[in-house]
N, C-alpha and C positions, 0 to 999 in steps of 0.2 A: 504494500500500500504506500503510495507516495507520501502521505502525511507522516507516516512513521519515519521514513527516510529523512524528511525535512526536520522532524523533531530531533532525531539523532544527531544530525549535523549541527543544529542549534545548541544542543547540549555540549558538544565538543567545543564549539565556539565560546560558550560560557566558561567551560573549564579552562580554556586557553587564556581568556581574559582574566580570570581569577588568578591563575598561576603567574601571569605578568604583574598583576598588582602585588601579589605576595613576594615576587622577586624584587620589586622596587624597594621594599622596606629594608632588607639586609644591605642593599647597595648604599642606601642613605647612611647606614650605620657602619659602612666600610667592612662588612662581613661578606667578602667576595666569594668565599667557598659556598656558603649557603645560597647566596644570590645566584651563583652559577648553576647550582642544582635546580633551583626553582625555574631559572631561565630554560634549562634543558627540558624540564617537564612541560613548560609552556610551549616550547617548540614541538614536542611530541604531540601535545593536544592540538596545536595548530595544524600539524600535518594530518592528524586523524580527522579534524574538522573539514579540511580541504577535501580529503578522500570521501568523507561522508556526504559533503555537499555535491561532489561530482556524481556520486552514486544516486543521490536524490534527484539530481537533474536528469540523469539517464532514465530513471524510473518514471519521472513525470513526463518526459518526452515520449516514452513508449506507451504510457497510459493514455496520453492525449491522442496519439496516432491510432489507438484502438477504437477511439470514440468516433 
């Protein structure tokens, strides 16, 4: 179902945004090791969000073609 795919992509985008915000706090405190780990997690979530968005787009496209 296309809506499920879009919801999944949105969840990954939210996770990525949260991880970016979390990474900012240690950077401000000059705790670069923690910040680096949070940045890495943010990057992983961003990549998953991109993949999920692409999948949602493909499913939506095929769903609309069937109609």
